[in-house]
C-alpha positions as CSV (number, residue, x, y, z in Angstrom):
1,M,25.8,0.7,8.5
2,R,25.1,1.5,4.9
3,T,21.6,1.1,3.6
4,R,21.1,-1.2,0.7
5,L,18.9,0.3,-2.1
6,R,17.4,-1.2,-5.1
7,A,19.3,-0.6,-8.4
8,A,16.8,2.1,-9.6
9,E,16.8,3.8,-6.3
10,R,20.6,3.8,-6.1
11,R,20.9,5.1,-9.6
12,R,18.5,7.9,-8.7
13,Q,20.5,8.7,-5.6
14,L,23.8,8.8,-7.5
15,I,22.4,11.1,-10.2
16,T,21.0,13.5,-7.6
17,I,24.2,13.7,-5.6
18,A,26.3,14.0,-8.8
19,S,24.2,16.9,-10.0
20,R,25.0,18.8,-6.8
21,L,28.7,18.0,-6.9
22,F,29.1,18.8,-10.6
23,S,27.5,22.1,-9.9
24,E,29.9,22.8,-7.0
25,H,33.1,21.5,-8.5
26,G,32.6,21.4,-12.3
27,Y,33.0,18.3,-14.5
28,H,36.8,18.2,-14.3
29,G,37.0,19.1,-10.7
30,L,34.9,16.1,-9.5
31,S,36.4,12.6,-9.2
32,M,34.4,9.3,-9.0
33,E,36.1,8.7,-5.6
34,Q,34.6,11.9,-4.3
35,L,31.2,11.0,-5.6
36,A,31.4,7.5,-4.1
37,E,32.3,9.0,-0.7
38,A,29.5,11.6,-0.8
39,A,27.0,8.9,-1.7
40,G,28.2,6.5,1.0
41,V,29.0,3.7,-1.4
42,S,32.2,1.9,-2.5
43,K,33.8,2.7,-5.9
44,P,32.9,-0.8,-7.2
45,V,29.2,-0.1,-6.5
46,L,29.4,3.3,-8.2
47,Y,31.0,1.7,-11.3
48,Q,28.3,-1.0,-11.4
49,H,25.8,1.8,-12.2
50,F,28.1,4.1,-14.2
51,P,31.2,2.7,-15.8
52,S,32.7,6.2,-16.0
53,K,32.3,9.8,-15.0
54,R,31.3,10.6,-18.6
55,E,28.5,8.0,-18.5
56,L,27.2,9.5,-15.2
57,Y,27.4,13.0,-16.7
58,L,25.5,11.9,-19.8
59,A,22.7,10.5,-17.6
60,L,22.6,13.8,-15.7
61,V,22.4,15.8,-18.9
62,G,19.7,13.6,-20.2
63,E,17.5,14.1,-17.2
64,A,18.2,17.9,-17.3
65,V,17.1,18.3,-20.9
66,Q,14.0,16.1,-20.3
67,E,13.1,18.5,-17.5
68,M,13.5,21.5,-19.7
69,E,11.2,19.9,-22.4
70,K,8.7,19.1,-19.7
71,Q,8.6,22.7,-18.4
72,V,8.2,24.2,-21.9
73,R,5.5,21.6,-22.8
74,S,3.7,22.4,-19.6
75,A,3.8,26.1,-20.4
76,L,2.4,25.6,-23.9
77,E,-0.3,23.1,-22.9
78,G,-1.3,24.9,-19.7
79,T,-3.4,27.6,-21.3
80,T,-5.2,28.5,-24.5
81,D,-4.1,32.1,-24.3
82,N,-1.3,32.4,-26.8
83,R,0.4,35.4,-25.3
84,A,0.5,33.5,-22.0
85,R,1.9,30.5,-23.8
86,V,4.8,32.6,-25.3
87,E,5.6,34.2,-21.9
88,G,5.3,30.8,-20.2
89,A,7.7,29.1,-22.6
90,I,10.2,31.9,-22.1
91,A,9.8,31.7,-18.3
92,A,10.4,28.0,-18.5
93,Y,13.8,28.6,-20.0
94,F,14.7,31.0,-17.3
95,D,13.5,28.7,-14.5
96,F,15.6,26.0,-16.1
97,V,18.9,27.9,-16.2
98,E,18.3,29.4,-12.8
99,D,18.6,26.0,-11.2
100,P,22.4,25.5,-10.6
101,R,22.1,21.8,-11.4
102,F,20.9,22.5,-14.9
103,R,23.4,25.2,-15.7
104,L,25.7,22.2,-16.5
105,V,23.8,21.8,-19.7
106,F,24.9,25.2,-20.9
107,A,28.5,24.3,-20.0
108,T,28.7,21.3,-22.3
109,A,30.6,23.2,-25.0
110,E,33.6,23.2,-22.6
111,L,33.6,19.4,-22.6
112,G,33.7,19.1,-26.4
113,D,31.7,15.8,-26.0
114,D,29.7,14.9,-29.1
115,A,27.3,12.7,-27.2
116,V,26.4,15.5,-24.8
117,R,26.0,17.9,-27.6
118,R,23.6,15.5,-29.4
119,E,21.6,15.1,-26.3
120,V,21.2,18.9,-25.9
121,D,20.7,19.6,-29.5
122,G,18.0,16.9,-29.7
123,A,16.1,18.5,-26.8
124,I,16.4,22.0,-28.4
125,H,15.0,20.7,-31.7
126,R,12.1,19.0,-29.9
127,V,11.3,22.2,-28.0
128,A,11.4,24.1,-31.2
129,D,9.0,21.6,-32.9
130,Q,6.5,22.1,-30.0
131,I,6.6,25.9,-30.5
132,A,6.4,25.5,-34.3
133,A,3.3,23.4,-34.0
134,L,1.6,26.2,-32.1
135,I,2.8,28.8,-34.5
136,A,1.7,26.8,-37.6
137,E,-1.8,26.4,-36.0
138,D,-2.2,30.1,-35.1
139,A,-0.4,32.0,-37.8
140,E,-0.7,32.1,-41.5
141,L,2.6,30.3,-42.1
142,H,3.6,27.1,-43.8
143,E,5.4,24.4,-41.8
144,D,8.9,25.3,-42.8
145,A,8.4,29.0,-42.0
146,A,6.7,28.1,-38.7
147,R,9.7,25.9,-37.7
148,F,12.1,28.7,-38.7
149,L,10.2,31.2,-36.6
150,A,10.0,28.7,-33.7
151,N,13.7,28.3,-33.6
152,A,14.1,32.1,-33.6
153,V,11.8,32.3,-30.6
154,R,13.6,29.4,-28.9
155,G,16.9,31.1,-29.5
156,L,15.7,34.4,-28.2
157,A,14.6,32.6,-24.9
158,A,17.7,30.4,-24.5
159,E,20.3,33.1,-25.3
160,G,18.4,35.7,-23.3
161,A,18.2,33.4,-20.3
162,R,21.9,32.5,-20.6
163,W,23.0,36.1,-20.7
164,W,20.7,37.0,-17.8
165,I,22.1,34.3,-15.5
166,E,25.7,35.3,-16.3
167,Q,25.6,39.1,-16.5
168,S,22.3,40.8,-16.0
169,S,21.2,42.7,-12.9
170,I,17.5,42.9,-13.7
171,T,15.1,40.5,-12.1
172,K,14.0,37.3,-13.7
173,E,10.4,38.5,-13.9
174,E,11.4,41.7,-15.7
175,A,13.7,39.8,-18.1
176,V,10.9,37.4,-19.0
177,R,8.5,40.2,-19.5
178,I,10.8,42.1,-21.8
179,L,11.6,39.0,-24.0
180,A,7.9,37.9,-24.1
181,R,6.8,41.3,-25.2
182,L,9.5,41.4,-27.9
183,A,8.5,37.9,-29.1
184,W,4.8,38.6,-29.0
185,R,5.1,41.8,-31.0
186,G,6.9,39.7,-33.7
187,L,4.4,36.8,-33.6
188,G,1.5,39.2,-33.5
189,S,2.4,40.6,-37.0
190,F,1.4,37.3,-38.5
191,G,-2.2,36.3,-39.2
192,T,-5.3,38.4,-38.8
193,P,-6.8,39.2,-35.4
194,P,-10.3,37.6,-35.1
195,P,-13.2,40.1,-35.3
196,G,-14.5,41.3,-32.0
197,S,-11.6,39.8,-30.1
198,G,-11.7,42.6,-27.6
199,T,-7.9,42.5,-27.2
200,E,-6.3,45.4,-25.2
201,D,-3.0,45.0,-26.9
202,A,-1.4,48.0,-28.6
203,P,-0.9,47.9,-32.4
204,G,1.7,45.3,-33.3
205,E,0.8,43.1,-30.3
206,Q,-2.4,41.6,-31.7
207,P,-2.5,37.8,-31.3
208,P,-2.4,35.6,-34.4
209,S,-5.8,34.3,-35.6
210,R,-6.9,30.8,-34.7
211,S,-8.2,28.6,-37.3
């Protein structure tokens, strides 16, 4: 006997199951019939919640990018140590792409779907804006320069994470540490270290001054 769920609960169930099945079969390899069978619902019920496979995929991608934003925001807000913030934001990207469900976000180019691309690009810009706000606060840079630098750091993390998940044999921890050190050396060249900061960083790794 099938259990009747509330609309919100059923939608949540369908997205959860779809994320697993899309990861296993890919976008084109999964049919709505397979999804309905896996969820234990009829196709009419499935179509009540999602009129098409594309609509379901868009919902899944939307949740995935929101989770990415949440992880990066948590890393930036979880400490006042700016070096830890940089490393935490990079680690958040790696955690994100390591989850098989969220690798779908990085496969959107294969679909050529403008709506999916807008969703992903919007999240990328919002993440960059969060990083830019931090850089503008802590480094002697105007807003446009801070946003440019933030996108460079974001690109470093995103592309590094993507390459790591596809090709690299080093551990996630080592990859994060390498990229964080590279990013921090660059960021550390802006601003003036506060007097008596007591930092143990080598030259070129000094943290930006805080206003």
